[in-house]
C-alpha positions as CSV (number, residue, x, y, z in Angstrom):
1,M,0.2,-0.2,-0.1
2,A,0.9,3.3,-0.5
3,N,2.8,5.4,2.5
4,T,3.1,9.1,1.1
5,A,0.0,11.2,0.6
6,Q,0.8,11.6,-2.7
7,A,1.2,8.0,-3.6
8,R,-2.2,7.5,-1.8
9,K,-3.8,10.2,-4.1
10,R,-2.2,8.7,-7.0
11,A,-3.6,5.2,-6.2
12,R,-6.9,6.7,-6.0
13,Q,-7.1,8.4,-9.2
14,A,-5.7,5.5,-10.9
15,T,-8.7,3.4,-9.5
16,E,-10.9,6.1,-10.6
17,Q,-9.4,6.3,-14.1
18,R,-9.3,2.4,-14.6
19,A,-13.2,2.3,-14.0
20,H,-13.6,5.2,-16.5
21,N,-11.7,3.3,-19.0
22,V,-13.2,0.4,-18.6
23,G,-16.7,1.8,-19.6
24,L,-14.9,3.4,-22.7
25,R,-13.6,0.1,-23.7
26,S,-16.9,-1.4,-23.3
27,S,-18.7,1.2,-25.5
28,F,-15.9,0.4,-28.4
29,R,-16.7,-3.4,-28.3
30,T,-20.4,-2.6,-28.2
31,A,-20.1,-0.2,-31.4
32,I,-18.0,-3.1,-33.3
33,K,-20.9,-5.5,-32.3
34,K,-23.6,-3.3,-33.7
35,V,-21.9,-3.1,-37.0
36,R,-21.2,-7.1,-37.2
37,K,-25.2,-7.5,-36.4
38,A,-26.0,-5.3,-38.9
39,I,-23.9,-6.9,-41.2
40,E,-25.3,-10.4,-40.4
41,A,-28.7,-8.9,-41.0
42,G,-27.8,-8.6,-44.5
43,D,-28.9,-5.0,-45.1
44,K,-26.1,-3.2,-46.8
45,T,-27.6,0.5,-46.3
46,A,-28.3,-0.1,-42.7
47,A,-24.7,-1.5,-42.0
48,Q,-23.4,1.6,-43.8
49,A,-25.2,3.7,-41.5
50,V,-24.3,2.1,-38.1
51,F,-20.7,1.8,-39.3
52,K,-20.6,5.7,-40.1
53,D,-21.7,6.1,-36.4
54,S,-19.4,3.4,-35.1
55,Q,-16.3,4.9,-36.6
56,C,-16.7,8.3,-34.8
57,V,-16.8,6.1,-31.5
58,I,-13.9,4.0,-32.4
59,D,-11.7,7.0,-33.5
60,S,-12.5,9.1,-30.3
61,I,-11.4,6.0,-28.2
62,A,-8.4,5.3,-29.9
63,D,-7.3,9.1,-29.7
64,K,-7.7,9.0,-25.9
65,N,-5.3,5.9,-26.3
66,I,-8.0,3.2,-24.4
67,V,-7.1,1.2,-27.2
68,H,-4.2,1.4,-29.7
69,K,-4.7,3.2,-32.8
70,N,-3.7,0.2,-34.6
71,L,-6.5,-1.9,-33.2
72,A,-8.9,0.7,-34.1
73,A,-7.7,1.0,-37.6
74,R,-7.7,-2.5,-37.9
75,Q,-11.4,-3.0,-36.8
76,K,-12.7,-0.5,-38.9
77,S,-10.8,-2.0,-42.0
78,R,-12.2,-5.4,-41.3
79,L,-15.7,-4.1,-40.7
80,S,-15.7,-1.9,-44.0
81,A,-14.6,-4.9,-46.0
82,A,-17.2,-7.0,-44.5
83,I,-19.8,-4.2,-45.5
84,K,-18.5,-4.1,-49.3
85,A,-18.6,-8.0,-49.2
86,L,-22.5,-7.8,-48.8
């Protein structure tokens, strides 16, 4: 356990920040799942609309370094390719 006041404060802040990041990471995964669900439904126009909304979420979370930028780019690329394949 932290011994100094500064270390105790940093531990508190780290706990709060970790909880916040978990929520953002969850919304990242949810955005991807929504697009996959639209792709499985087979409606290309609906999938494109959902993908457009999800891109904003994916990019913002990558900009905050919650997930790596390459992970976000890879996910967007794969979703885009799957939509094109419809």
